[in-house]
C-alpha positions as CSV (number, residue, x, y, z in Angstrom):
1,M,0.0,0.0,0.0
2,N,1.3,3.4,-1.1
3,T,1.1,6.1,1.5
4,S,1.9,9.8,0.8
5,Y,2.8,12.2,3.4
6,S,2.8,16.0,3.5
7,N,4.7,18.3,5.7
8,P,2.4,21.1,6.9
9,G,5.4,23.2,8.1
10,R,6.9,23.4,4.7
11,S,5.5,25.7,1.9
12,S,6.7,26.8,-1.5
13,G,7.7,30.5,-2.3
14,F,9.9,32.8,-4.5
15,S,13.5,32.0,-5.0
16,L,16.1,34.7,-4.5
17,I,16.5,35.1,-8.3
18,E,12.7,35.5,-8.7
19,L,12.7,38.2,-5.9
20,L,15.6,40.1,-7.6
21,L,13.9,39.9,-10.9
22,A,10.6,41.2,-9.4
23,M,12.4,44.1,-7.7
24,L,14.2,45.0,-11.0
25,I,10.9,45.1,-12.9
26,G,9.4,47.2,-10.1
27,L,12.3,49.6,-10.3
28,I,11.9,49.9,-14.0
29,I,8.2,50.6,-13.7
30,M,8.7,53.1,-10.9
31,G,11.5,54.9,-12.9
32,G,9.1,55.3,-15.8
33,V,6.4,56.6,-13.6
34,M,8.8,59.1,-11.9
35,Q,10.1,60.3,-15.2
36,M,6.5,60.8,-16.5
37,F,5.7,62.7,-13.2
38,I,8.8,65.0,-13.6
39,T,8.1,65.7,-17.2
40,T,4.4,66.5,-16.5
41,R,5.4,68.7,-13.5
42,D,8.0,70.6,-15.6
43,T,5.5,71.1,-18.4
44,Q,2.9,72.3,-16.0
45,R,5.3,74.7,-14.4
46,S,6.3,76.1,-17.8
47,S,2.6,76.5,-18.6
48,E,2.1,78.3,-15.3
49,D,5.0,80.6,-16.0
50,Q,3.6,81.5,-19.4
51,L,0.1,82.2,-18.0
52,T,1.6,84.2,-15.1
53,M,3.6,86.4,-17.6
54,L,0.5,86.9,-19.7
55,G,-1.7,87.8,-16.7
56,D,1.0,90.1,-15.3
57,A,1.5,91.8,-18.6
58,R,-2.2,92.4,-19.0
59,F,-2.3,93.9,-15.5
60,A,0.6,96.3,-16.2
61,M,-0.8,97.4,-19.6
62,E,-4.2,98.1,-18.1
63,T,-2.7,100.1,-15.2
64,I,-0.5,102.2,-17.4
65,A,-3.3,102.7,-19.9
66,Y,-5.7,104.0,-17.2
67,D,-3.2,106.7,-16.2
68,L,-2.5,107.7,-19.8
69,R,-6.2,108.0,-20.6
70,H,-6.6,110.4,-17.6
71,A,-3.5,112.5,-18.2
72,N,-4.3,116.2,-18.4
73,M,-7.7,115.7,-16.8
74,W,-8.2,118.2,-14.0
75,G,-11.5,117.4,-12.3
76,R,-14.2,119.3,-14.1
77,H,-12.1,120.3,-17.1
78,N,-8.8,119.7,-18.9
79,Y,-7.5,123.2,-19.0
80,G,-4.2,123.2,-17.1
81,S,-3.5,126.9,-17.7
82,I,-6.3,128.0,-15.3
83,I,-4.9,126.1,-12.3
84,E,-3.3,128.3,-9.6
85,C,-0.2,127.3,-7.7
86,Q,1.2,124.9,-10.3
87,K,4.9,124.8,-11.2
88,E,5.8,128.1,-12.7
89,P,5.7,128.2,-16.5
90,A,5.7,131.5,-18.2
91,N,1.9,131.8,-18.1
92,A,1.2,130.2,-14.7
93,L,-1.4,131.7,-12.4
94,P,0.4,132.6,-9.1
95,C,-0.7,131.4,-5.7
96,P,-2.5,134.0,-3.6
97,A,-0.5,135.8,-0.9
98,G,0.4,133.5,2.0
99,H,-0.1,130.3,0.2
100,T,2.6,128.1,-1.3
101,M,2.9,124.5,-2.5
102,P,5.6,122.6,-0.5
103,A,8.3,120.6,-2.2
104,A,7.7,116.9,-2.4
105,T,10.3,114.6,-0.9
106,A,12.0,112.5,-3.5
107,D,10.2,114.4,-6.3
108,C,11.4,113.8,-9.9
109,A,12.6,117.5,-10.0
110,V,11.9,120.6,-8.0
111,Q,8.1,120.9,-7.9
112,E,7.7,118.4,-10.7
113,Y,4.7,116.8,-9.1
114,I,2.8,120.0,-9.8
115,N,4.1,120.5,-13.3
116,I,0.6,120.8,-14.7
117,E,1.8,122.2,-18.0
118,R,3.5,118.9,-18.7
119,P,0.9,116.3,-17.7
120,L,2.7,113.6,-19.8
121,F,6.4,113.1,-20.3
122,A,8.8,110.3,-21.3
123,A,12.5,109.8,-21.8
124,D,14.1,107.6,-24.4
125,D,16.3,104.8,-22.9
126,S,17.4,107.2,-20.2
127,N,16.5,108.4,-16.7
128,P,16.6,112.2,-16.2
129,Y,15.7,111.7,-12.5
130,S,18.4,109.4,-11.4
131,D,18.7,110.7,-7.9
132,T,15.1,111.2,-7.1
133,C,11.7,109.6,-8.0
134,A,13.4,106.8,-10.1
135,S,16.4,106.2,-8.0
136,Q,15.6,102.5,-7.3
137,S,18.4,101.1,-9.5
138,Y,17.0,102.2,-12.9
139,K,17.8,99.7,-15.6
140,T,19.9,101.3,-18.4
141,G,18.4,101.3,-21.9
142,T,14.7,101.4,-20.9
143,D,12.2,104.2,-21.1
144,L,10.7,106.3,-18.3
145,L,7.2,107.7,-18.2
146,T,5.6,110.4,-16.0
147,V,1.8,111.1,-15.8
148,R,-0.2,113.8,-13.9
149,Y,-3.9,114.3,-13.5
150,A,-6.7,114.7,-10.9
151,D,-8.5,111.6,-9.8
152,T,-12.1,111.6,-11.0
153,N,-13.6,110.8,-7.6
154,R,-14.9,113.8,-5.6
155,I,-13.7,114.1,-2.0
156,G,-15.6,115.9,0.8
157,T,-13.7,118.8,2.4
158,I,-14.1,117.5,5.9
159,V,-12.4,114.2,5.0
160,L,-9.3,115.6,3.2
161,A,-6.2,113.8,4.5
162,K,-3.5,115.8,6.2
163,D,-0.4,116.5,4.0
164,V,-2.0,115.2,0.9
165,A,-2.0,117.2,-2.3
166,Y,-5.4,118.0,-3.9
167,L,-6.9,120.0,-6.7
168,R,-10.2,122.0,-6.1
169,T,-11.7,122.7,-9.4
170,S,-14.8,124.3,-11.0
171,L,-15.6,124.7,-14.7
172,N,-13.9,128.1,-14.8
173,G,-11.0,127.8,-12.3
174,A,-8.9,125.5,-10.1
175,A,-6.2,125.6,-7.5
176,L,-3.7,123.1,-6.0
177,F,-3.3,122.9,-2.2
178,V,-2.1,120.5,0.5
179,A,-4.7,119.8,3.1
180,D,-3.8,120.5,6.7
181,G,-6.2,118.0,8.2
182,S,-8.5,120.6,9.7
183,G,-11.4,120.1,7.3
184,V,-11.2,123.7,6.2
185,L,-10.3,124.9,2.8
186,P,-7.5,127.5,2.3
187,D,-8.6,130.7,0.8
188,F,-8.5,131.2,-3.0
189,P,-10.6,134.3,-3.6
190,L,-9.9,134.5,-7.3
191,V,-11.1,131.0,-8.2
192,P,-14.7,131.1,-9.4
193,G,-17.0,129.1,-7.1
194,W,-14.3,128.2,-4.7
195,K,-16.4,128.0,-1.6
196,D,-19.5,126.6,-3.4
197,N,-19.7,122.8,-3.3
198,N,-22.2,122.9,-6.1
199,K,-19.7,124.6,-8.3
200,S,-16.4,123.2,-7.1
201,S,-15.1,119.8,-6.0
202,N,-11.9,118.3,-4.4
203,H,-9.9,115.8,-6.3
204,L,-6.8,113.8,-5.4
205,L,-3.7,115.0,-7.3
206,V,-2.1,112.0,-9.1
207,S,1.6,112.2,-10.1
208,R,3.4,109.0,-11.2
209,A,6.6,107.8,-12.8
210,Y,7.0,104.4,-14.4
211,Y,10.4,102.8,-15.0
212,V,12.2,99.5,-15.0
213,S,14.6,98.6,-12.1
214,D,17.2,95.8,-12.4
215,Y,16.1,94.3,-9.1
216,T,12.9,93.5,-7.2
217,D,13.4,92.9,-3.5
218,A,17.0,93.7,-3.0
219,P,19.9,95.0,-5.2
220,G,21.6,92.2,-7.0
221,D,18.7,89.7,-6.8
222,G,18.7,89.4,-10.6
223,L,15.0,89.8,-11.1
224,P,14.1,93.0,-13.0
225,S,10.8,94.8,-12.2
226,L,8.5,97.5,-13.3
227,R,8.3,100.2,-10.7
228,R,5.9,103.0,-10.1
229,S,6.8,106.1,-8.1
230,D,3.6,107.5,-6.6
231,L,2.7,110.8,-4.9
232,L,1.6,110.1,-1.3
233,A,1.1,112.0,1.9
234,G,3.9,114.3,2.8
235,P,3.8,115.1,0.0
236,E,6.3,112.5,-1.0
237,M,7.1,110.4,-4.0
238,I,7.4,106.7,-3.0
239,S,8.7,104.1,-5.3
240,E,7.3,100.6,-5.2
241,V,7.3,97.4,-7.3
242,L,4.3,97.3,-9.6
243,L,5.3,94.0,-11.4
244,T,8.2,91.6,-11.2
245,G,9.8,90.1,-14.2
246,V,9.8,93.1,-16.6
247,E,13.0,93.4,-18.5
248,D,12.2,96.2,-20.9
249,F,9.7,99.1,-21.2
250,Q,9.5,101.1,-24.4
251,L,7.2,103.8,-25.7
252,E,6.2,105.6,-29.0
253,F,3.9,108.5,-29.2
254,G,1.3,109.0,-31.9
255,V,1.3,112.6,-33.2
256,D,-1.9,114.1,-34.4
257,T,-0.7,117.3,-36.1
258,G,-4.0,117.9,-37.8
259,R,-6.0,117.5,-34.5
260,D,-8.6,115.5,-36.4
261,G,-8.5,112.4,-34.1
262,Q,-6.2,110.5,-36.5
263,V,-2.5,109.7,-35.6
264,D,-0.3,111.0,-38.5
265,S,2.9,109.3,-37.3
266,Y,4.5,107.5,-34.3
267,V,7.7,109.0,-32.9
268,R,10.1,108.3,-30.0
269,A,9.9,110.5,-26.9
270,S,12.9,112.5,-28.0
271,S,11.0,113.7,-31.1
272,V,7.9,115.0,-29.2
273,S,8.0,118.8,-29.4
274,E,5.2,119.6,-27.1
275,W,4.3,117.2,-24.3
276,G,0.6,116.7,-23.5
277,F,-0.7,118.3,-26.7
278,E,-1.2,117.1,-30.3
279,L,-0.6,113.5,-29.0
280,G,-3.3,111.1,-30.0
281,A,-2.0,107.7,-28.8
282,V,0.8,105.9,-27.1
283,R,2.4,102.5,-28.1
284,I,3.7,100.4,-25.2
285,W,6.0,97.5,-25.3
286,L,6.7,95.3,-22.2
287,L,9.3,92.5,-22.4
288,M,8.4,90.0,-19.7
289,R,10.8,87.4,-18.2
290,S,9.9,84.4,-16.2
291,Q,10.9,84.4,-12.5
292,R,12.6,81.0,-12.7
293,P,14.6,79.2,-15.4
294,D,12.6,77.1,-17.9
295,K,13.5,73.4,-17.9
296,D,12.0,72.6,-21.3
297,G,14.8,74.4,-23.2
298,I,12.4,77.1,-24.3
299,G,14.3,79.8,-22.5
300,S,17.0,80.0,-25.1
301,A,18.2,83.1,-27.0
302,Q,15.3,84.9,-28.7
303,T,15.0,87.9,-31.0
304,F,12.3,90.6,-30.6
305,T,11.5,93.8,-32.4
306,I,10.7,96.5,-29.9
307,A,9.9,100.1,-31.0
308,G,11.6,99.4,-34.3
309,N,14.8,98.0,-32.7
310,V,15.9,94.4,-32.8
311,V,16.6,93.1,-29.3
312,N,18.5,89.8,-28.8
313,T,18.0,88.1,-25.4
314,P,20.7,85.9,-23.8
315,N,20.6,82.1,-23.7
316,D,20.1,82.0,-19.9
317,G,17.3,79.6,-19.6
318,Y,14.5,82.1,-18.8
319,R,11.3,82.2,-20.8
320,R,10.4,85.6,-22.3
321,Y,7.3,87.1,-23.7
322,L,6.7,90.4,-25.5
323,V,3.4,92.2,-25.1
324,S,2.5,95.4,-26.9
325,G,-0.6,97.7,-27.1
326,V,-1.8,101.1,-28.2
327,V,-3.6,103.4,-25.8
328,K,-5.7,106.2,-27.3
329,L,-5.3,109.5,-25.4
330,R,-8.4,111.5,-24.4
331,N,-7.4,114.9,-23.0
332,T,-4.4,116.1,-25.0
333,Y,-5.9,118.7,-27.3
334,Q,-7.0,121.5,-24.9
335,K,-3.8,123.4,-24.3
336,G,-5.4,126.3,-22.5
337,A,-8.5,128.3,-21.7
338,V,-9.5,131.8,-20.6
339,R,-11.0,132.0,-17.2
340,S,-14.4,133.5,-16.9
341,G,-16.2,134.9,-14.0
342,G,-18.5,132.8,-11.8
C-alpha cells in the first residue's frame, strides 16, 4: 500500500532570483512613472509661468493705460492753464499771498509733481531723474514715463487727509493745495465758485513715474521689475514694485498734427516737441521674463523687435514674452482756456 505524506510546516515560495527579478521590474516601472511625473510637472510649471507672464503683462498694460487716458484731466475740465499754484511756467497763475505749495520729498525734480503744463512726459532709454523719483536702480536702456492728472472721484472737504495734495476745481477755475487736516479749505478768492460745493469739488492729485529697475526685492537679486513712483502724503514720491519680471519698457507717441483724431505718425519721446498736446495715442512694449529658469529648453536666446529696434536676449534659460498695445489718449488737445467769472 502506497502512502503519501505532506509536511504542513513546509511551503513553496519565491526564490532569490525571482525576488531580484521582481524588484528589478518594479524599479523599471517606478522609474518610468517618476520620469513621467517629472516631465508632467515641468510642463505644468512652464505653462504656469507662461500664464503668469500673460496675466502680469495684461495687469501692467491696463494700469498704465488707465493713467494715460486720464493724463491732463483736472477734475471738471482739462485746461491746465487756469490752475493756480502749479509749477511756474511763463503763463502760470500765481498762488495767492500767504499760500505756497511745498516741495515733495524724492520728487522727480523741483516741484515736478505740480508740473501741470506737462501732464505727460517720457524719456528715451534714459533716466533724467536718477537721484530722485526713479532712484531705485533704474535699468539702463529702458524708457521712463511720468503722468499727472486729478483723480475723477470727488472728496468731501471734511475728510481731506493731512499733508496730501489735492486740486479743487470748477468749470472756470482751479487751484492746488495741500490739506492741513482741519477740514477747512485754504482761501483762494480768485477761483470762481471756490467755496460753493455745487460749483467746485476736491480731487486727489495724481503724479506718477513708471520705470524698470534691475532688481525686485534687493539690489543684486537678478529679477528686474517695473516700478511706479507715486505721490503720497507728505507730499512724498514713494517708489514701489508694480510688477516683477519686466526686462524692458519702451514707448512711442502718436502725433496728431491735424488734430482730427487720427494719428499721423509715431515717434520716440525725443522727437515729441510739445508734451501733452497734439498727441493722439501711445504705443507700449513690455518684455516679460519668467521668474525662474525654464526646464524645457524654451528659455534659449530669442529675438524681438521693440519700438523698431531688434533686441537679442541671452541664452540664460529664462522664458520671455513680448506684449504690446496702443492706448488712445483722451485729454491732449485743450492746451489752455481763458478763465471767466462765476
